TIGUZA-526279 format. One record per residue (C-alpha): residue number from 1; x, y, z. Coordinates in steps of 0.05 Angstrom, whole numbers. Layout:
N
<rec seq="NUM" c1="X" c2="Y" c3="Z"/>
...
This chain:
268
<rec seq="1" c1="-1551" c2="-1778" c3="1486"/>
<rec seq="2" c1="-1548" c2="-1700" c3="1497"/>
<rec seq="3" c1="-1501" c2="-1671" c3="1453"/>
<rec seq="4" c1="-1451" c2="-1628" c3="1495"/>
<rec seq="5" c1="-1414" c2="-1565" c3="1476"/>
<rec seq="6" c1="-1351" c2="-1557" c3="1490"/>
<rec seq="7" c1="-1321" c2="-1524" c3="1558"/>
<rec seq="8" c1="-1346" c2="-1457" c3="1567"/>
<rec seq="9" c1="-1359" c2="-1445" c3="1492"/>
<rec seq="10" c1="-1416" c2="-1404" c3="1511"/>
<rec seq="11" c1="-1463" c2="-1372" c3="1565"/>
<rec seq="12" c1="-1494" c2="-1434" c3="1605"/>
<rec seq="13" c1="-1492" c2="-1464" c3="1681"/>
<rec seq="14" c1="-1416" c2="-1480" c3="1678"/>
<rec seq="15" c1="-1401" c2="-1405" c3="1673"/>
<rec seq="16" c1="-1460" c2="-1377" c3="1715"/>
<rec seq="17" c1="-1438" c2="-1425" c3="1774"/>
<rec seq="18" c1="-1352" c2="-1430" c3="1758"/>
<rec seq="19" c1="-1335" c2="-1369" c3="1821"/>
<rec seq="20" c1="-1380" c2="-1419" c3="1863"/>
<rec seq="21" c1="-1352" c2="-1483" c3="1843"/>
<rec seq="22" c1="-1276" c2="-1460" c3="1839"/>
<rec seq="23" c1="-1296" c2="-1445" c3="1908"/>
<rec seq="24" c1="-1300" c2="-1519" c3="1922"/>
<rec seq="25" c1="-1237" c2="-1548" c3="1896"/>
<rec seq="26" c1="-1200" c2="-1553" c3="1947"/>
<rec seq="27" c1="-1123" c2="-1554" c3="1956"/>
<rec seq="28" c1="-1127" c2="-1542" c3="1886"/>
<rec seq="29" c1="-1141" c2="-1467" c3="1897"/>
<rec seq="30" c1="-1128" c2="-1464" c3="1966"/>
<rec seq="31" c1="-1084" c2="-1399" c3="1983"/>
<rec seq="32" c1="-1067" c2="-1386" c3="1901"/>
<rec seq="33" c1="-1100" c2="-1319" c3="1910"/>
<rec seq="34" c1="-1054" c2="-1295" c3="1960"/>
<rec seq="35" c1="-995" c2="-1336" c3="1935"/>
<rec seq="36" c1="-1008" c2="-1292" c3="1864"/>
<rec seq="37" c1="-1009" c2="-1226" c3="1909"/>
<rec seq="38" c1="-940" c2="-1252" c3="1944"/>
<rec seq="39" c1="-911" c2="-1268" c3="1868"/>
<rec seq="40" c1="-934" c2="-1200" c3="1838"/>
<rec seq="41" c1="-906" c2="-1158" c3="1898"/>
<rec seq="42" c1="-827" c2="-1189" c3="1888"/>
<rec seq="43" c1="-838" c2="-1186" c3="1813"/>
<rec seq="44" c1="-865" c2="-1114" c3="1802"/>
<rec seq="45" c1="-895" c2="-1087" c3="1739"/>
<rec seq="46" c1="-959" c2="-1103" c3="1708"/>
<rec seq="47" c1="-990" c2="-1169" c3="1715"/>
<rec seq="48" c1="-1015" c2="-1220" c3="1651"/>
<rec seq="49" c1="-1059" c2="-1267" c3="1668"/>
<rec seq="50" c1="-1089" c2="-1325" c3="1614"/>
<rec seq="51" c1="-1130" c2="-1368" c3="1621"/>
<rec seq="52" c1="-1166" c2="-1309" c3="1664"/>
<rec seq="53" c1="-1236" c2="-1340" c3="1664"/>
<rec seq="54" c1="-1288" c2="-1303" c3="1707"/>
<rec seq="55" c1="-1229" c2="-1253" c3="1727"/>
<rec seq="56" c1="-1232" c2="-1281" c3="1800"/>
<rec seq="57" c1="-1145" c2="-1275" c3="1811"/>
<rec seq="58" c1="-1149" c2="-1210" c3="1769"/>
<rec seq="59" c1="-1198" c2="-1178" c3="1796"/>
<rec seq="60" c1="-1158" c2="-1189" c3="1864"/>
<rec seq="61" c1="-1096" c2="-1166" c3="1842"/>
<rec seq="62" c1="-1128" c2="-1104" c3="1817"/>
<rec seq="63" c1="-1157" c2="-1085" c3="1885"/>
<rec seq="64" c1="-1097" c2="-1093" c3="1917"/>
<rec seq="65" c1="-1067" c2="-1036" c3="1869"/>
<rec seq="66" c1="-1038" c2="-1080" c3="1802"/>
<rec seq="67" c1="-1044" c2="-1075" c3="1737"/>
<rec seq="68" c1="-1082" c2="-1121" c3="1700"/>
<rec seq="69" c1="-1083" c2="-1149" c3="1642"/>
<rec seq="70" c1="-1135" c2="-1225" c3="1638"/>
<rec seq="71" c1="-1132" c2="-1268" c3="1569"/>
<rec seq="72" c1="-1187" c2="-1319" c3="1555"/>
<rec seq="73" c1="-1210" c2="-1350" c3="1494"/>
<rec seq="74" c1="-1286" c2="-1361" c3="1517"/>
<rec seq="75" c1="-1322" c2="-1291" c3="1506"/>
<rec seq="76" c1="-1370" c2="-1331" c3="1555"/>
<rec seq="77" c1="-1320" c2="-1326" c3="1613"/>
<rec seq="78" c1="-1295" c2="-1244" c3="1591"/>
<rec seq="79" c1="-1367" c2="-1221" c3="1594"/>
<rec seq="80" c1="-1372" c2="-1249" c3="1664"/>
<rec seq="81" c1="-1305" c2="-1220" c3="1687"/>
<rec seq="82" c1="-1331" c2="-1155" c3="1658"/>
<rec seq="83" c1="-1393" c2="-1148" c3="1696"/>
<rec seq="84" c1="-1348" c2="-1172" c3="1760"/>
<rec seq="85" c1="-1313" c2="-1118" c3="1746"/>
<rec seq="86" c1="-1355" c2="-1060" c3="1733"/>
<rec seq="87" c1="-1377" c2="-1066" c3="1805"/>
<rec seq="88" c1="-1308" c2="-1058" c3="1820"/>
<rec seq="89" c1="-1291" c2="-981" c3="1855"/>
<rec seq="90" c1="-1265" c2="-932" c3="1789"/>
<rec seq="91" c1="-1185" c2="-929" c3="1808"/>
<rec seq="92" c1="-1197" c2="-1010" c3="1818"/>
<rec seq="93" c1="-1237" c2="-1017" c3="1751"/>
<rec seq="94" c1="-1180" c2="-974" c3="1706"/>
<rec seq="95" c1="-1123" c2="-1026" c3="1730"/>
<rec seq="96" c1="-1156" c2="-1086" c3="1697"/>
<rec seq="97" c1="-1176" c2="-1104" c3="1628"/>
<rec seq="98" c1="-1202" c2="-1167" c3="1591"/>
<rec seq="99" c1="-1182" c2="-1190" c3="1523"/>
<rec seq="100" c1="-1201" c2="-1250" c3="1480"/>
<rec seq="101" c1="-1151" c2="-1296" c3="1454"/>
<rec seq="102" c1="-1113" c2="-1356" c3="1447"/>
<rec seq="103" c1="-1059" c2="-1370" c3="1503"/>
<rec seq="104" c1="-1017" c2="-1404" c3="1448"/>
<rec seq="105" c1="-1017" c2="-1344" c3="1397"/>
<rec seq="106" c1="-1016" c2="-1269" c3="1422"/>
<rec seq="107" c1="-991" c2="-1216" c3="1418"/>
<rec seq="108" c1="-1007" c2="-1150" c3="1466"/>
<rec seq="109" c1="-952" c2="-1114" c3="1435"/>
<rec seq="110" c1="-916" c2="-1102" c3="1511"/>
<rec seq="111" c1="-873" c2="-1129" c3="1569"/>
<rec seq="112" c1="-907" c2="-1158" c3="1635"/>
<rec seq="113" c1="-867" c2="-1160" c3="1708"/>
<rec seq="114" c1="-906" c2="-1229" c3="1720"/>
<rec seq="115" c1="-951" c2="-1278" c3="1677"/>
<rec seq="116" c1="-1001" c2="-1322" c3="1708"/>
<rec seq="117" c1="-1027" c2="-1386" c3="1683"/>
<rec seq="118" c1="-1064" c2="-1399" c3="1742"/>
<rec seq="119" c1="-1123" c2="-1468" c3="1761"/>
<rec seq="120" c1="-1092" c2="-1516" c3="1707"/>
<rec seq="121" c1="-1120" c2="-1470" c3="1646"/>
<rec seq="122" c1="-1047" c2="-1488" c3="1610"/>
<rec seq="123" c1="-1073" c2="-1556" c3="1607"/>
<rec seq="124" c1="-1126" c2="-1536" c3="1559"/>
<rec seq="125" c1="-1069" c2="-1544" c3="1513"/>
<rec seq="126" c1="-1078" c2="-1610" c3="1485"/>
<rec seq="127" c1="-992" c2="-1628" c3="1464"/>
<rec seq="128" c1="-931" c2="-1615" c3="1471"/>
<rec seq="129" c1="-926" c2="-1561" c3="1407"/>
<rec seq="130" c1="-985" c2="-1522" c3="1431"/>
<rec seq="131" c1="-954" c2="-1515" c3="1503"/>
<rec seq="132" c1="-879" c2="-1498" c3="1471"/>
<rec seq="133" c1="-923" c2="-1443" c3="1427"/>
<rec seq="134" c1="-949" c2="-1416" c3="1495"/>
<rec seq="135" c1="-883" c2="-1412" c3="1529"/>
<rec seq="136" c1="-848" c2="-1378" c3="1466"/>
<rec seq="137" c1="-909" c2="-1329" c3="1471"/>
<rec seq="138" c1="-898" c2="-1315" c3="1544"/>
<rec seq="139" c1="-825" c2="-1312" c3="1545"/>
<rec seq="140" c1="-837" c2="-1260" c3="1490"/>
<rec seq="141" c1="-875" c2="-1225" c3="1530"/>
<rec seq="142" c1="-842" c2="-1219" c3="1592"/>
<rec seq="143" c1="-802" c2="-1158" c3="1609"/>
<rec seq="144" c1="-726" c2="-1185" c3="1631"/>
<rec seq="145" c1="-723" c2="-1235" c3="1697"/>
<rec seq="146" c1="-798" c2="-1233" c3="1698"/>
<rec seq="147" c1="-832" c2="-1294" c3="1728"/>
<rec seq="148" c1="-881" c2="-1333" c3="1709"/>
<rec seq="149" c1="-922" c2="-1375" c3="1750"/>
<rec seq="150" c1="-955" c2="-1436" c3="1728"/>
<rec seq="151" c1="-1002" c2="-1488" c3="1759"/>
<rec seq="152" c1="-1022" c2="-1558" c3="1726"/>
<rec seq="153" c1="-1053" c2="-1625" c3="1759"/>
<rec seq="154" c1="-1007" c2="-1674" c3="1789"/>
<rec seq="155" c1="-1027" c2="-1737" c3="1748"/>
<rec seq="156" c1="-1049" c2="-1794" c3="1789"/>
<rec seq="157" c1="-1038" c2="-1851" c3="1753"/>
<rec seq="158" c1="-1098" c2="-1889" c3="1763"/>
<rec seq="159" c1="-1127" c2="-1829" c3="1739"/>
<rec seq="160" c1="-1101" c2="-1840" c3="1671"/>
<rec seq="161" c1="-1104" c2="-1912" c3="1663"/>
<rec seq="162" c1="-1150" c2="-1927" c3="1597"/>
<rec seq="163" c1="-1204" c2="-1953" c3="1617"/>
<rec seq="164" c1="-1245" c2="-1931" c3="1557"/>
<rec seq="165" c1="-1315" c2="-1892" c3="1558"/>
<rec seq="166" c1="-1312" c2="-1912" c3="1639"/>
<rec seq="167" c1="-1378" c2="-1882" c3="1671"/>
<rec seq="168" c1="-1371" c2="-1843" c3="1725"/>
<rec seq="169" c1="-1422" c2="-1806" c3="1776"/>
<rec seq="170" c1="-1382" c2="-1764" c3="1808"/>
<rec seq="171" c1="-1418" c2="-1709" c3="1839"/>
<rec seq="172" c1="-1424" c2="-1625" c3="1864"/>
<rec seq="173" c1="-1480" c2="-1572" c3="1887"/>
<rec seq="174" c1="-1479" c2="-1505" c3="1890"/>
<rec seq="175" c1="-1527" c2="-1452" c3="1895"/>
<rec seq="176" c1="-1541" c2="-1408" c3="1836"/>
<rec seq="177" c1="-1514" c2="-1341" c3="1851"/>
<rec seq="178" c1="-1563" c2="-1299" c3="1823"/>
<rec seq="179" c1="-1632" c2="-1346" c3="1838"/>
<rec seq="180" c1="-1611" c2="-1385" c3="1898"/>
<rec seq="181" c1="-1632" c2="-1452" c3="1848"/>
<rec seq="182" c1="-1592" c2="-1504" c3="1868"/>
<rec seq="183" c1="-1542" c2="-1531" c3="1820"/>
<rec seq="184" c1="-1521" c2="-1602" c3="1812"/>
<rec seq="185" c1="-1463" c2="-1626" c3="1768"/>
<rec seq="186" c1="-1452" c2="-1698" c3="1752"/>
<rec seq="187" c1="-1385" c2="-1726" c3="1721"/>
<rec seq="188" c1="-1424" c2="-1772" c3="1673"/>
<rec seq="189" c1="-1367" c2="-1803" c3="1636"/>
<rec seq="190" c1="-1291" c2="-1806" c3="1627"/>
<rec seq="191" c1="-1255" c2="-1825" c3="1575"/>
<rec seq="192" c1="-1169" c2="-1831" c3="1571"/>
<rec seq="193" c1="-1114" c2="-1832" c3="1522"/>
<rec seq="194" c1="-1051" c2="-1850" c3="1555"/>
<rec seq="195" c1="-1016" c2="-1848" c3="1496"/>
<rec seq="196" c1="-1031" c2="-1777" c3="1483"/>
<rec seq="197" c1="-1038" c2="-1764" c3="1566"/>
<rec seq="198" c1="-1114" c2="-1729" c3="1538"/>
<rec seq="199" c1="-1174" c2="-1750" c3="1587"/>
<rec seq="200" c1="-1238" c2="-1719" c3="1563"/>
<rec seq="201" c1="-1300" c2="-1716" c3="1605"/>
<rec seq="202" c1="-1375" c2="-1715" c3="1591"/>
<rec seq="203" c1="-1405" c2="-1657" c3="1644"/>
<rec seq="204" c1="-1478" c2="-1649" c3="1655"/>
<rec seq="205" c1="-1503" c2="-1595" c3="1697"/>
<rec seq="206" c1="-1581" c2="-1588" c3="1728"/>
<rec seq="207" c1="-1615" c2="-1537" c3="1756"/>
<rec seq="208" c1="-1671" c2="-1537" c3="1805"/>
<rec seq="209" c1="-1710" c2="-1489" c3="1823"/>
<rec seq="210" c1="-1747" c2="-1465" c3="1891"/>
<rec seq="211" c1="-1804" c2="-1520" c3="1878"/>
<rec seq="212" c1="-1754" c2="-1581" c3="1863"/>
<rec seq="213" c1="-1769" c2="-1568" c3="1785"/>
<rec seq="214" c1="-1718" c2="-1582" c3="1732"/>
<rec seq="215" c1="-1708" c2="-1523" c3="1699"/>
<rec seq="216" c1="-1643" c2="-1544" c3="1653"/>
<rec seq="217" c1="-1603" c2="-1586" c3="1648"/>
<rec seq="218" c1="-1540" c2="-1577" c3="1599"/>
<rec seq="219" c1="-1478" c2="-1618" c3="1581"/>
<rec seq="220" c1="-1411" c2="-1603" c3="1571"/>
<rec seq="221" c1="-1344" c2="-1637" c3="1550"/>
<rec seq="222" c1="-1276" c2="-1617" c3="1580"/>
<rec seq="223" c1="-1209" c2="-1637" c3="1543"/>
<rec seq="224" c1="-1144" c2="-1627" c3="1586"/>
<rec seq="225" c1="-1073" c2="-1658" c3="1569"/>
<rec seq="226" c1="-1038" c2="-1683" c3="1640"/>
<rec seq="227" c1="-968" c2="-1660" c3="1637"/>
<rec seq="228" c1="-909" c2="-1704" c3="1684"/>
<rec seq="229" c1="-865" c2="-1663" c3="1733"/>
<rec seq="230" c1="-813" c2="-1684" c3="1708"/>
<rec seq="231" c1="-837" c2="-1665" c3="1629"/>
<rec seq="232" c1="-861" c2="-1597" c3="1655"/>
<rec seq="233" c1="-786" c2="-1580" c3="1687"/>
<rec seq="234" c1="-764" c2="-1593" c3="1613"/>
<rec seq="235" c1="-801" c2="-1570" c3="1584"/>
<rec seq="236" c1="-798" c2="-1500" c3="1621"/>
<rec seq="237" c1="-727" c2="-1498" c3="1620"/>
<rec seq="238" c1="-719" c2="-1508" c3="1551"/>
<rec seq="239" c1="-772" c2="-1462" c3="1528"/>
<rec seq="240" c1="-721" c2="-1408" c3="1563"/>
<rec seq="241" c1="-738" c2="-1404" c3="1626"/>
<rec seq="242" c1="-704" c2="-1416" c3="1705"/>
<rec seq="243" c1="-742" c2="-1459" c3="1750"/>
<rec seq="244" c1="-734" c2="-1422" c3="1808"/>
<rec seq="245" c1="-788" c2="-1459" c3="1854"/>
<rec seq="246" c1="-831" c2="-1524" c3="1852"/>
<rec seq="247" c1="-892" c2="-1534" c3="1906"/>
<rec seq="248" c1="-946" c2="-1580" c3="1914"/>
<rec seq="249" c1="-990" c2="-1529" c3="1939"/>
<rec seq="250" c1="-999" c2="-1451" c3="1953"/>
<rec seq="251" c1="-967" c2="-1455" c3="2025"/>
<rec seq="252" c1="-899" c2="-1481" c3="1991"/>
<rec seq="253" c1="-901" c2="-1552" c3="2013"/>
<rec seq="254" c1="-845" c2="-1590" c3="1966"/>
<rec seq="255" c1="-872" c2="-1640" c3="1906"/>
<rec seq="256" c1="-910" c2="-1692" c3="1927"/>
<rec seq="257" c1="-942" c2="-1744" c3="1885"/>
<rec seq="258" c1="-1010" c2="-1724" c3="1861"/>
<rec seq="259" c1="-1033" c2="-1666" c3="1884"/>
<rec seq="260" c1="-1012" c2="-1593" c3="1851"/>
<rec seq="261" c1="-947" c2="-1576" c3="1805"/>
<rec seq="262" c1="-947" c2="-1488" c3="1825"/>
<rec seq="263" c1="-882" c2="-1478" c3="1778"/>
<rec seq="264" c1="-844" c2="-1409" c3="1789"/>
<rec seq="265" c1="-799" c2="-1392" c3="1723"/>
<rec seq="266" c1="-759" c2="-1331" c3="1706"/>
<rec seq="267" c1="-739" c2="-1308" c3="1641"/>
<rec seq="268" c1="-665" c2="-1328" c3="1617"/>
């Protein structure tokens, strides 16, 4: 079997096509940038984005006039974000900075009015201890009354069943932004650990050129921890936050099973 590297651990098709694939994520991201912009206007002050990836959210906030720091542990993602940032007008470019770091252990030496953790990035923390450490760091970096917006997926029980090494053939296909090649993404294996609430998926990325020849094949392993809605609320409250709102999408819909968990909380 082909060796699979960790998700986003280096350059490759995963990072190169991230923006194109995220655009297909449906309600998981639909309207999220506008939602974060509204939260930024209410909170005021500088913004910290944890798990900033390719800068999809951070750059939009900078273009809207906000000062933003994006933190991510992947050098490849930061490089892509900085490449995109370089194309912004100088005033917008000056408002955004990307730094490498671990969202469970960082110290930027300053406070922010708003901290964002978009598109399920928090679920890359694989234990309650790591999650609590991260929220303690967030609290440390929030100004008094500052806000946290956290997006998780709400786990569907059938998705989390303990079926060892179940085979999946979930496919999506996008066009590579640099060369027009077709990139097909297949989830070829999923393993669940219900005891620890961990899911592991093996993703295969295949690049096909305009002559239908296979150019590259890469595999990466995605590991996430699912968090139940009640668990997320207790985690926030025990970490020093007051929950202001919870939604199932970015249109302010009420909580619903199996959709998103969008949490808005305030430092108490």
